[in-house]
Structures are given as C-alpha cells and as structure tokens.
N, C-alpha and C positions, 0 to 999 in steps of 0.2 A: 725442934725446939733453940729458944733463941741460944742459950749457951751452947749448944754446939753447932750452931751455924759455923762458925771457922774452921772447926774442926770435921764439915761433911763430909769432903774427899777424901779425907783419909779414912774414916767411918766407910764409906762406903767402899774402898777397894776393902777393905779388910771382910765386908760382907760378903764379898765377890766369893771370898774361900767354902764361906758358909751356909752357902745360898744350897738350899735342897731341890732336884729337882722335882716336878711334875711327876706325882705319883712313885716318888721312891721314897723309901720307908726307912732310909738313914739305918740299917745293919748290916748291910752290906761290908765285905771285905775289902774292897776298893772301888774304885768308878770307873773300872773301865768301859762298862756296857752305860753311862751317864746318861748320854742323849742318844743311847739307839733307839732306832723307831722314828726320827727325824726324816730318815731317808734310808731308801733302800738298799740291803747291804750289797756289796756286791765281794763274792764269793768265787775262791779259784780253784780247782780241784789237779790235784795230779798226781802221780806215783814213786814206789823207788825205784830205781834204774833198770832199767832191761826188762819190763813188763811181761806177763804172759799174754796171751788175748784174752785169757777170761776175766784178768785185773783190767785192761783196758776196754774190755767192754763194762765194764761194772763200774769204773770210772764215770764211762757214758750214762749210764742211766742214775748215777747220782747226780749227773747234772741234772737230771730228766725230775727229781725227787726235790730238789732245791730251785725257785724259780729265781730266772737270772745268772746261775752260778756257767762257768765255763772249764774248762778242762786245758789243761797245757801237757803238751808234751815234757815229761822231763828232763831227756838228753842227757848231758852228762854234767850238768847245772850245779855249785854246790850249793849246797842248804845259805851257805853267807848271800851268796849272790840271787838266789831263787828269793828269801824276802827280801830282798836290798830290791829287787823289781818291781816285788806285790807291793810296795811300799810307795812306791815309786807311781805306780798305776793306781795309788787308793784304794787298792783291795784291802777288806775291810777283814776277810778269813781266810786263810789258807789251809788246804785239808790236803792231805797226804796218806794214799793208802798203800796198805803193807802186803804181801803174800810170802806165803810160802810152800814152795813144789805149786805153781799154779794156784793155789787158794786164798782169798782173802783172809786173812786175818787179824790185820792190823788200820787202827786209823788215828788219825792223829791231828789237831783242831787246835791251830794257833790263830789266835782272836791281834789283828793289830790294828795300830803300832805298839802297842805296848804289852800283849797277853790278855787274857791267860793263855797258857796251850795247858790243852788236855788232851792224853794218850791214856787210847781203847783197847781192849780185844775185841776184834768182830770175830762173830763165828757163823754158820748156818745162814751167811751168803746163797739169797735164791733170784737167778733172775728174772725178767720182765718176761721173756717169753718162756720161763718155766713153770711158771705161773697158769699158764692156760688161759685161754678165753678173752684175752685180751683188745681194743680198739687204739686207738691214737690215746699215744700220750697226753694226760691232761697238763696246761703247762699254765694255769690258772694259779695263785699263793692259796695254800690251802690253808684250814684251820686246824689249830693244834692242839693236841689231847697229852695231856702232859701228867700219866697216872702214877698215883702212888711214888712221889718223887717230893717226899714234905720233909723231912729232914732238912737238917743245915745241910750236907754235903748234897743231900737230893735237888736242893733248891739249887744248888749253885750249878750241877750240871744241869739242869732245865734249864737254866738262864742261860749257862752258853750254848746249848743244844737249839732254843728256841730263838737266837737273835739270828740264829742263819738263815730263817725266814722273814721273807719281808712282810707287811699287814694284810691282812686279807682283804677282799672286798665282802661284803657281808651278804652277797648272792652266791658265794664261793660255790660250789659242791662237791670240792675236795677234801680230804681229810689224811692229815699223819698223823699217827699215833706214837707218842714213847710210852711204852707200858712197863713198870718195873715189876718182875716175878723173881723173890730169892736175889738182889742186887744181878739182875741181866735185862739190859732196858729194849722189848722187845718194838723192833719200827714195824711200822706196819703202813700205808699207803692206799688209799680204798678214796671211789668215786662213789655218790649216793644220787639214784634220782627217785622222785616222788609219784606216785603213780593211784592218784585218788589219794584214799586215806593209808596207804601203804608207803614203805619205804625202801627202796632195791639199795642194796648195798656192796658192791664191789670189788675184789681188790686188783690195785695195778700193779703191783711190786714198781722196784724191788722188794726184798725183804730179809731183812737179816737182825741180827745180835748184839749189840752193844756192852761190855763192862769197861768199866774204868778203871784204870790201875795208878795213873800219877796225872798230878796239876800242878802247874809251875807257872810263878805269879810271871814268867817273861815268856822274850817268844820265842821260836823254835830254833832261830839260829845259835841262841845262848846258851842252849844244852844245857851244863849239870852246873854250866853257872848262874842260872839263875833260881832265886828259893822256891822253895816245895812246900805248897801249898798244905797237901796230903796224896798220902803215900799208903797202898793196898799194902797190910800186913796178912798175909794168908798163914803165919805160922804160931800167929797166938792163942792163949788156951780159949778163948770165947770166941773165936771165930766162926765155928761150927754154928752159933746160937746168935749171934747178932748180926743185924739189917741197920745195915751200913745208910743206904738211899731212904728209904721208908721209916718213919717216927716211930710205926708198929711192928 
C-alpha cells in the first residue's frame, strides 16, 4: 500500500521474526528444529570414558541404525571440548552412550548448536548378531514409525528422535519403529520384502528400549546451567496411573 511504502523495509525486517516455516504448526516450545530436513543430519556417536568392548560394539551398531552417523573415540576429551569440536565440524546431533559394568544403560542426545538435550535410560540392548538370521546391514535411510507418542511430551521426544534420520527415498525397504508401551519406547529395525501379494518382515537389529527422564533446553556442555524443560518425577501420587508419552 502507498501509505506503507516508506516503512516497507522496516516492516520486512520485523516480519522475518514472525515468519512460519512450511509445515510448522506454531505450537512448538522453541525453534531448534525449524529448518530441519532441508539437509541430512550429521550425527556423531561417542561413549563414556574407557568403554567396554560391548559398549564399543553397540556404538558401532548404533551408527548402522542411523544413516550417515559417525563414531568417535572419546579418549580423555572433556565434554566442553567434545561439543566445541562437534560445533566446528557442523555436527547437528551428538549422541553419548553410557554403561554400568559393561552393560549399556544410558543415552544422551544433544542437538547442536543450541539444544535441546534429552537424557534416556537405555535397557534391553540386543546386538545384531544376537538377533540371528541376518545378512548385511542395510544402509538406506529408513521410514519411521512413531507409535503412541501423541501427548505433548511424546511429540517433543518424537521430534528429537526423528530428526536423527535423513528423509528416506520412497522406495526404501527399511523401517525403524519407535513404539511407546507404558512410557517405554521400544526401538526396532526391520527390512521388508515383497513376494507376490505377501510381505516378509525381517528384524536386523540392534534392539533396545528407551525411557526419557530429563530434557534440558541447552547443550550437553552447559550441564545444570541449562533450563530444565521436563523432568521425570517418579515419586508423585499419580505416577503409577499416568501416561506421559501418550494421550490415552
């Protein structure tokens, strides 16, 4: 309009902050994943210090689950130096695996460069060779199934997990499932084949369960200085009755 012609540039700068990305609903708590999907994610997987042989093998198989992920030896690196090196290399997500007496029992997912950071309890880790009857590891980007993650918290956790994967090709025959059962997320990796009118489904591993217990708005190196977005409170009166990740 003529009356806004002289203010057009100033208004355009203000509208940049109000612009809504394609497909964005506008109800997210923040915009860390605003432009996710335009480029494939760059994921780095590492472990706690002095990992056992089983944890190193599990980290290697986690890289097979996440297309394009790379494994990095932790060595004696501090968290601050680790996160700074990942930022400089353009890494979008840093995954840190933890263990207790040689058994993988924790996973931390930190989205870079600004967060969030989600902490999960990991249980029931089954390696690929323990699943049995496997051929070569499929490297194609998988289709994702997010089952019963329909509450506000469930959608938030689903957003953190699904953006670890690149956009798949329509003809991809690999499927990764995140299925919520009683606030425990079952992670399964399958390939399928069509034989006439039937479909054969084969699990290729690895297999494990995740349970979120903490989400912070900052990155991993900020620690307790980052604001807590959500924390699991197990000792409340309604804890046995509530379903946190699903709406029903």
